[in-house]
C-alpha positions in Angstrom: 17.6 29.0 -28.9 15.6 26.4 -26.8 15.5 22.8 -28.0 12.9 20.1 -27.5 14.2 17.0 -25.9 13.3 13.4 -25.2 12.0 13.1 -21.6 14.4 11.4 -19.3 14.5 10.7 -15.6 16.9 13.4 -14.6 18.1 11.7 -11.5 18.8 8.3 -13.1 19.5 9.3 -16.8 17.0 6.7 -18.0 14.7 7.6 -21.0 11.0 7.9 -20.1 7.9 7.6 -22.3 6.9 10.7 -24.2 4.5 12.7 -22.0 2.8 16.0 -21.9 3.1 16.2 -18.1 5.2 19.1 -16.8 8.4 18.5 -14.9 8.1 19.4 -11.2 11.4 21.2 -10.5 10.9 20.6 -6.7 11.3 16.9 -7.4 14.8 17.3 -8.8 18.2 17.5 -7.0 20.5 20.3 -8.0 22.3 17.9 -10.3 19.0 16.8 -11.8 18.0 20.4 -12.4 21.3 21.0 -14.1 20.6 18.1 -16.4 17.1 19.4 -17.0 18.5 22.7 -18.4 21.3 21.0 -20.3 18.9 18.7 -22.1 17.0 21.8 -23.1 20.1 23.4 -24.6 20.7 25.7 -21.7 23.7 26.2 -19.5 23.7 24.2 -16.2 24.1 27.5 -14.2 20.4 28.1 -14.9 19.8 25.6 -12.1 21.5 27.8 -9.6 19.5 30.8 -10.7 16.2 29.0 -10.4 17.1 27.5 -7.0 17.9 31.0 -5.7 14.5 32.3 -6.9 12.7 29.4 -5.2 14.6 29.0 -1.9 16.1 32.4 -1.2 13.5 34.7 -2.7 10.3 32.6 -2.3 9.4 33.1 -6.0 7.6 30.2 -7.8 6.3 32.3 -10.7 8.6 31.8 -13.7 7.5 35.2 -15.2 9.0 36.9 -12.1 12.5 35.3 -12.5 13.9 38.3 -14.3 17.5 37.1 -14.7 16.2 34.4 -17.1 15.6 35.3 -20.7 12.0 35.8 -21.8 12.2 32.9 -24.1 13.4 30.6 -21.3 10.7 31.8 -19.0 8.0 31.1 -21.6 9.5 27.6 -22.1 9.4 26.9 -18.4 5.8 27.9 -18.2 5.0 25.4 -20.9 7.1 22.4 -19.7 7.9 22.9 -16.0 6.2 23.7 -12.7 7.0 24.3 -9.1 4.5 22.3 -7.1 4.9 21.6 -3.4 3.5 18.4 -1.9 -0.2 18.6 -1.0 -1.1 18.4 2.7 -3.2 15.3 3.4 -3.7 16.0 7.1 -2.8 18.7 9.7 -3.0 18.2 13.4 -2.2 20.8 16.2 -1.1 19.9 19.7 -2.1 21.6 22.9 1.6 22.7 23.3 1.6 24.4 19.9 3.3 21.6 17.9 1.9 21.2 14.4 2.2 18.0 12.3 1.6 17.7 8.6 1.3 14.6 6.4 2.1 15.4 2.8 1.6 13.3 -0.3 4.5 12.4 -2.7 4.4 11.1 -6.2 3.7 7.3 -6.5 1.4 7.2 -3.5 4.1 7.7 -0.8 3.8 10.2 2.0 6.1 12.2 4.3 5.5 13.6 7.7 6.9 16.8 9.1 6.5 18.4 12.6 6.9 22.1 13.5 7.9 22.6 17.1 7.6 26.3 18.0 10.2 28.0 20.1 10.4 31.7 20.9 12.9 34.1 19.2 14.7 34.3 15.5 17.2 31.6 14.8 21.0 32.1 14.9 23.2 29.5 13.3 24.5 28.3 16.7 20.9 27.4 17.6 20.3 25.3 14.4 21.0 21.6 14.6 21.5 19.4 11.6 20.6 15.8 12.3 21.9 12.9 10.2 21.8 9.1 10.2 25.5 9.2 9.2 26.0 10.2 5.6 29.7 10.9 5.7 30.0 13.0 2.5 27.1 15.2 3.8 29.0 15.8 7.1 32.1 16.7 5.2 30.1 19.1 3.0 28.6 20.7 6.1 32.1 21.8 7.1 31.9 24.5 4.3 28.7 26.1 5.7 27.7 28.0 8.9 28.8 26.6 12.2 25.6 24.8 13.1 25.3 22.1 15.7 25.6 18.5 14.5 23.5 15.5 15.8 24.2 12.0 14.7 21.6 9.2 15.0 23.9 6.5 16.4 21.5 4.0 18.1 24.1 1.3 18.6 27.8 1.1 19.8 28.9 -1.6 17.4 28.6 -2.2 13.6 26.7 -5.5 13.9 23.8 -4.0 15.9 23.9 -0.7 14.0 23.7 -2.5 10.6 20.4 -3.9 11.9 19.0 -0.7 13.2 20.5 1.8 10.7 21.1 0.0 7.3 23.1 3.0 6.2 25.9 1.8 8.5 26.8 -0.9 6.0 27.9 1.9 3.7 29.4 4.2 6.3 30.4 2.2 9.4 30.9 3.7 12.8 34.6 4.2 12.4 34.2 6.3 9.2 31.2 8.2 10.8 33.2 9.2 13.9 36.2 10.2 11.8 33.9 12.6 9.8 32.5 14.0 13.1 36.0 14.7 14.3 36.9 16.4 11.1 33.8 18.6 11.5 34.8 19.6 15.0 38.4 20.3 14.0 37.3 22.6 11.2 35.1 24.6 13.6 38.0 25.2 16.0 35.5 25.8 18.8 34.1 24.2 21.9 31.2 22.7 20.0 30.3 19.1 20.7 28.5 16.4 18.7 25.2 15.2 20.0 24.7 11.4 19.6 21.1 10.4 19.4 20.4 7.0 20.8 16.9 5.5 20.6 16.1 3.2 23.5 14.5 0.0 22.3 13.5 -2.6 24.8 15.7 -5.7 24.8 17.6 -4.6 21.7 20.1 -1.8 22.5 19.3 -0.8 26.1 21.5 -3.2 28.1 24.1 -1.7 30.5 26.9 -3.5 28.7 26.0 -1.7 25.5 26.2 1.6 27.4 29.8 0.6 28.5 30.6 -0.2 24.8 29.3 3.2 23.8 31.6 4.9 26.3 34.6 3.1 24.8 33.5 4.0 21.2 33.2 7.8 21.8 36.0 8.0 24.4 38.0 11.2 24.0 35.3 12.7 21.8 33.8 16.1 22.5 30.2 14.9 22.6 27.0 14.4 24.6 24.3 11.7 24.3 20.6 12.2 24.0 18.6 9.1 24.9 15.3 8.9 23.0 12.5 6.6 24.2 11.4 4.6 21.2 8.1 5.8 19.5 6.0 2.7 18.8 3.9 2.6 15.7 1.5 0.0 14.3 3.2 -3.1 13.0 6.6 -2.6 14.6 8.1 -5.5 16.5 10.0 -3.1 18.8 8.9 -1.7 22.2 9.9 1.3 24.2 12.5 0.6 26.9 11.2 0.7 30.4 11.9 3.9 32.5 14.1 1.7 34.7 16.2 0.5 31.8 16.6 4.0 30.5 17.6 5.3 33.9 20.2 2.5 34.3 21.6 3.1 30.8 21.9 6.9 31.6 23.5 6.2 34.9 26.3 4.1 33.3 27.0 6.8 30.8 27.0 9.6 33.5 29.4 7.6 35.7 31.6 7.3 32.7 31.8 11.1 32.6 29.4 11.6 29.6 26.8 14.3 29.6 23.6 12.4 29.0 20.0 13.6 28.7 16.7 11.9 28.0 14.6 13.6 25.4 11.3 15.1 26.4 8.4 14.1 24.2 6.6 16.9 22.4 3.3 16.7 20.6 2.6 13.2 21.9 -1.2 13.9 22.0 -1.1 14.0 18.2 1.5 11.2 17.6 4.0 13.8 16.4 7.0 11.7 17.3 9.2 10.5 14.4 7.5 7.7 12.4 4.3 7.5 14.3 2.0 9.2 11.8 3.6 7.4 8.8 3.3 4.1 10.6 -0.4 4.6 11.1 -0.9 5.7 7.5 1.1 2.8 6.1 -0.8 0.4 8.4 -4.1 1.7 7.1 -2.9 1.6 3.5 -1.6 -2.0 3.9 -4.9 -3.1 5.4 -6.8 -1.5 2.6 -4.6 -3.1 0.0 -5.0 -6.5 1.6 -8.8 -6.2 1.6 -8.7 -5.1 -2.1 -6.6 -8.2 -3.0 -9.0 -10.5 -1.2 -12.0 -8.9 -2.9 -10.3 -9.3 -6.3 -9.5 -12.9 -5.6 -13.1 -13.6 -4.6 -14.4 -11.9 -7.7 -12.2 -14.2 -9.9 -13.1 -17.4 -8.1 
């Protein structure tokens, strides 16, 4: 028997005002989805069933989820939905790269870029990139043997705290320990790729390259240098080609395999953060104008 329940934020456990709006199941984590079903008097394993229908079988129609009871399916139709973010803009590059900007609840937006490559993908050709969420890296050890890329961007905690605030929670020593655990579990010749965004005058000095060599010494790894992608309002600039070349030379002379990332889709600003930067810049300007007009009207 299904029970009615007081609406709560299923990710924070906080009570919410009574509403007739349907709960978008795509907006919930697995744990949030388990709480959603538990609050309705259902077993938490219903979350796993629904996730399988959505993500493994591409089914978003509750009536087709045949391992759920008919009563539960009817209840889901009334109180839940599976609604993907709407596409605000789509741009296509001459090289085949496609970029989408999608809206999120609360007025936020997220960008995603599709870079086509020929062929089906094997696990060894899949790379999981992370800013350094240590529990996530440890959890990845239980899955397929995919490649791991870590957004490092700095060789010491003081600088990385500034560039990657997550470092305050998972400092470099803990991050590298998790990376080593991942490699040991794989028992293969896999290496970790460290992503290092080159920012002019911030992290691109030769002495920082030498620090980086010391930090990852004895580590099965390679380094991918990424020219910074400028966006409206940022105080940072891209390192000069000369600075990037010198940084790369220090690493190579230290025995480190080091590459410089090739830009794809730059004719549509498909690099990380560029589209969102423009959208946020436009939104901020619009909000400023609206505040000014409101102030004038009240004067």
